[in-house]
KEZA-98266 format. One record per residue (C-alpha): x, y, z. Coordinates in nm, 3 decimals. Layout:
@xx = X, yy = Y, zz = Z
...
***
This chain:
@xx = -3.043, yy = 1.821, zz = -5.050
@xx = -3.105, yy = 1.470, zz = -5.179
@xx = -3.368, yy = 1.439, zz = -5.449
@xx = -3.516, yy = 1.118, zz = -5.590
@xx = -3.477, yy = 1.069, zz = -5.962
@xx = -3.806, yy = 0.991, zz = -6.137
@xx = -3.844, yy = 0.637, zz = -6.264
@xx = -3.849, yy = 0.745, zz = -6.631
@xx = -3.532, yy = 0.952, zz = -6.586
@xx = -3.367, yy = 0.671, zz = -6.393
@xx = -3.434, yy = 0.431, zz = -6.683
@xx = -3.264, yy = 0.673, zz = -6.924
@xx = -2.966, yy = 0.718, zz = -6.690
@xx = -2.931, yy = 0.339, zz = -6.654
@xx = -2.937, yy = 0.300, zz = -7.034
@xx = -2.651, yy = 0.549, zz = -7.066
@xx = -2.464, yy = 0.378, zz = -6.780
@xx = -2.484, yy = 0.047, zz = -6.968
@xx = -2.286, yy = 0.220, zz = -7.245
@xx = -1.982, yy = 0.198, zz = -7.013
@xx = -1.856, yy = 0.549, zz = -7.082
@xx = -1.925, yy = 0.552, zz = -7.457
@xx = -2.166, yy = 0.819, zz = -7.580
@xx = -2.519, yy = 0.693, zz = -7.650
@xx = -2.737, yy = 0.832, zz = -7.929
@xx = -3.057, yy = 0.998, zz = -7.811
@xx = -3.284, yy = 0.776, zz = -8.022
@xx = -3.169, yy = 0.475, zz = -7.818
@xx = -3.264, yy = 0.657, zz = -7.496
@xx = -3.631, yy = 0.680, zz = -7.579
@xx = -3.710, yy = 0.386, zz = -7.352
@xx = -4.081, yy = 0.459, zz = -7.311
@xx = -4.247, yy = 0.573, zz = -7.634
@xx = -4.492, yy = 0.839, zz = -7.521
@xx = -4.596, yy = 1.193, zz = -7.605
@xx = -4.347, yy = 1.336, zz = -7.357
@xx = -4.051, yy = 1.158, zz = -7.520
@xx = -4.154, yy = 1.199, zz = -7.883
@xx = -3.966, yy = 1.522, zz = -7.957
@xx = -3.655, yy = 1.451, zz = -7.746
@xx = -3.697, yy = 1.743, zz = -7.506
@xx = -3.667, yy = 1.500, zz = -7.215
@xx = -3.299, yy = 1.474, zz = -7.309
@xx = -3.260, yy = 1.851, zz = -7.304
@xx = -3.417, yy = 1.857, zz = -6.955
@xx = -3.171, yy = 1.594, zz = -6.832
@xx = -2.882, yy = 1.801, zz = -6.967
@xx = -3.017, yy = 2.117, zz = -6.799
@xx = -3.058, yy = 1.928, zz = -6.472
@xx = -2.695, yy = 1.817, zz = -6.489
@xx = -2.747, yy = 1.442, zz = -6.531
@xx = -2.624, yy = 1.419, zz = -6.890
@xx = -2.377, yy = 1.605, zz = -7.104
@xx = -2.379, yy = 1.633, zz = -7.481
@xx = -2.094, yy = 1.432, zz = -7.631
@xx = -2.177, yy = 1.509, zz = -7.994
@xx = -2.422, yy = 1.787, zz = -8.073
@xx = -2.687, yy = 1.769, zz = -8.346
@xx = -2.981, yy = 1.975, zz = -8.469
@xx = -3.236, yy = 1.757, zz = -8.291
@xx = -3.192, yy = 1.635, zz = -7.931
@xx = -3.269, yy = 1.279, zz = -8.042
@xx = -2.984, yy = 1.281, zz = -8.293
@xx = -2.720, yy = 1.400, zz = -8.044
@xx = -2.500, yy = 1.168, zz = -7.836
@xx = -2.496, yy = 1.182, zz = -7.457
@xx = -2.285, yy = 1.061, zz = -7.166
@xx = -2.335, yy = 1.071, zz = -6.791
@xx = -2.202, yy = 1.342, zz = -6.567
@xx = -2.080, yy = 1.257, zz = -6.219
@xx = -2.422, yy = 1.343, zz = -6.078
@xx = -2.589, yy = 1.136, zz = -6.352
@xx = -2.372, yy = 0.834, zz = -6.270
@xx = -2.472, yy = 0.863, zz = -5.904
@xx = -2.838, yy = 0.899, zz = -6.002
@xx = -2.817, yy = 0.594, zz = -6.228
@xx = -2.665, yy = 0.386, zz = -5.951
@xx = -2.872, yy = 0.494, zz = -5.651
@xx = -3.180, yy = 0.672, zz = -5.789
@xx = -3.091, yy = 0.981, zz = -5.586
@xx = -2.893, yy = 1.295, zz = -5.655
@xx = -2.747, yy = 1.571, zz = -5.445
@xx = -2.872, yy = 1.909, zz = -5.564
@xx = -2.884, yy = 2.260, zz = -5.424
@xx = -3.240, yy = 2.355, zz = -5.330
@xx = -3.234, yy = 2.677, zz = -5.533
@xx = -3.132, yy = 2.484, zz = -5.848
@xx = -3.406, yy = 2.232, zz = -5.779
@xx = -3.668, yy = 2.508, zz = -5.749
@xx = -3.558, yy = 2.659, zz = -6.083
@xx = -3.581, yy = 2.322, zz = -6.256
@xx = -3.927, yy = 2.257, zz = -6.109
@xx = -4.050, yy = 2.596, zz = -6.230
@xx = -3.925, yy = 2.524, zz = -6.584
@xx = -4.127, yy = 2.200, zz = -6.594
@xx = -4.451, yy = 2.380, zz = -6.514
***
């Protein structure tokens, strides 16, 4: 099932894609300073969804380094991703 990537997530994926394969530190991925991005959990959600992988772990999500997965590279390029419906339902339930 094809799922559209949200605009905020797409901006983060594009920022990582501009790194050209080099890991990007989480603090540089806070494109939109808001309450939802303040603590860095948006990065954890992108890792759980399968868009990003942790290149170098740290205590805080914002201090870790990230790189794109294959699905994340596709999402950064096209704004869509291919995901199993059951996985999508589980991710939607975690957000609520």
